[in-house]
Structure formats: C-alpha cells, structure tokens
C-alpha positions, 0 to 999 in steps of 0.5 A, spaced: 834 311 111 836 304 108 836 299 113 840 292 110 838 286 114 842 280 114 839 274 118 844 269 121 845 261 119 840 257 116 836 263 114 834 267 108 831 274 107 824 272 108 826 271 116 825 279 116 818 278 113 814 281 119 820 286 121 819 289 114 812 293 114 814 296 121 820 299 119 817 301 112 811 304 117 817 308 120 819 311 114 825 307 113 827 303 107 828 296 109 832 291 105 832 284 107 838 280 104 838 273 101 845 271 100 849 267 095 848 260 098 842 261 102 837 257 098 839 259 091 842 253 089 849 256 090 852 250 094 859 252 092 858 259 095 863 262 099 864 267 105 867 272 099 861 271 095 856 273 101 861 279 103 861 281 096 853 281 096 853 285 102 858 290 100 854 291 093 847 292 097 851 298 101 854 301 095 847 301 092 844 305 098 842 312 096 845 314 102 849 311 108 845 305 110 844 302 117 847 295 116 844 290 121 847 283 122 843 277 126 847 272 130 853 269 126 852 275 121 854 280 125 861 279 122 858 280 115 855 287 118 862 288 121 866 286 115 861 292 111 864 297 117 871 295 115 870 295 108 866 301 107 867 305 114 865 312 110 859 309 107 856 306 113 852 310 118 852 305 123 851 297 125 846 294 129 848 287 132 843 282 134 844 277 138 852 276 136 859 278 136 863 279 130 869 275 129 876 278 129 881 278 123 883 271 121 878 267 125 873 262 121 866 265 120 862 260 123 865 253 123 860 251 129 857 245 127 859 239 123 859 239 116 855 234 111 856 233 104 859 240 103 854 244 108 852 245 115 845 243 116 841 246 122 843 241 128 837 241 131 834 244 138 839 241 143 845 246 142 840 252 143 836 249 149 835 255 154 835 262 153 836 262 146 830 258 144 825 259 150 820 263 147 819 259 141 813 254 142 813 247 138 810 249 132 815 255 131 821 250 132 818 245 127 817 251 122 824 253 123 827 247 122 823 245 116 825 251 113 832 251 115 837 252 109 844 248 110 850 253 110 855 252 104 862 249 107 866 255 104 861 260 108 862 257 115 869 255 114 871 262 110 876 266 114 874 273 116 878 279 114 879 286 117 884 291 115 881 298 116 882 301 123 876 306 121 871 301 123 872 302 130 869 309 129 863 306 126 857 307 131 855 300 134 848 298 137 849 291 140 842 288 141 841 284 147 836 279 146 837 272 150 843 276 154 843 282 158 847 288 156 850 287 163 852 280 161 855 283 154 859 288 157 862 283 162 864 278 156 867 284 152 871 286 158 873 279 159 876 279 152 871 275 149 870 280 143 876 284 141 873 287 136 867 291 140 872 292 146 876 297 141 870 300 138 869 307 140 861 308 140 857 302 143 850 302 145 847 297 149 840 295 148 836 290 151 830 286 148 826 281 152 826 275 147 830 269 145 835 268 139 831 270 134 827 276 135 825 277 128 820 271 129 818 272 136 818 279 137 818 282 130 815 289 132 819 290 138 825 289 134 823 293 128 821 299 133 828 298 136 832 298 129 828 304 127 830 308 133 837 306 131 836 309 124 833 315 126 838 317 131 844 315 126 840 320 121 839 325 126 847 325 128 848 326 121 844 332 120 848 335 126 855 333 124 
C-alpha cells in the first residue's frame, strides 16, 4: 500500500528518512511529501497550495493510500479524507488533532517577515521534547524551516460528511489514548468526535517519534496499512 507521509510544522519530507526503509521492508511504498513552502523557496506558498500537493499525491497513488499526518499536518490528512473520501484507505494522525472547518490551519506562534519560524524549545518543555537530547534539539532547530504566513493562517475548509466514515488511527506519542479519549469527549476535537471509526494506539515517545522512535513508528504504521488492506480484501 502507498503510505503518504506528511510531517508537521518546520519539517520537509526528510523528516521521515529513518521511517521509510522500515515501511519499505514491510512491503509498503512510503511516499514522504515535501510541500510547497517547505524549503523549496516558495515563501508565498499558501495552505491551498499544500492541500493541492497532498491531493495530487493521493490521486497519483495506484490504489487507496494510507495518509499519515503528523502534528499540525493531521489537518492536511483529514482534508484529504474530506476531499477524497472514496480514494483514501484511512488516515493515521500522529501527535495531533485535525482542525475543524473555518479554523486557521496553524496560527500558533508569531510570524516574522512573512513566515512563522521555529520558536525555540521553551513552548515544548515537558513530554513533547523529553526524549530529545541536546544534540537532537540543536539539529532540529538548525534544520527547521519557517512556515509561510499564508500556510499557517490559511483557513481549513471541510465539506463532505463522508469523511467521518474514513477509518482513523490516532497515534498517541506524548499523550496517552486515555487522555486523547478524554479530550475528544470534552469537545476539544469536534472532527474526531464525529468520526465513526477511530482506533487509539499508544507510542511511548515525545512529539517527534519519526526522530526518536522511527522503527516503532514505522512498524505501527505498517500494521495500520496491513489492517486497511485486509479490510479492503474482505469488503
């Protein structure tokens, strides 16, 4: 199965370098995406540009792909489920919850000179970055790419109720499945509260498991892809 990999803020497709070989070894075709505005010099890229790139990858897949979104990019994976509900085998959301219709994509930190730079580690003190040592933090910060303003302040648009039938796997790294269920029940993720099929999977890591636990993350995603392929065969 094609597995489309969309990293979160400040990252390009290389964020998945240590995950890709493990997925390929399991017989899947990993497709890490580098989106417009993520290091390609397209500082004026918009959220619509990134959505178009994700949908192009979905359309290019020979079958129904698993779409993986990490952190803020969980919204991009969910937008793909909304725009192509008949084409997507499932979505895996790693360490994040998709925004609902009408919300800004990722307007979380200050914007400077047309982009949102990495804000440093202070906002991520605690479970998010607990498993990143000093060297890993330095490497991440040095490679972090400012996210274009028109991406982070772009408005999420959802409109097809069939998205709620697309199977969802919520990967819980820096939080537990029990916490995720509690937050969703409390109304903190209206989209997932309406999803018909949500599986919760624990992963003992911080917010960036593709860096700190790539093999474990790859095995988890391969298992999800295998289960989606098996469900399709049995349908």
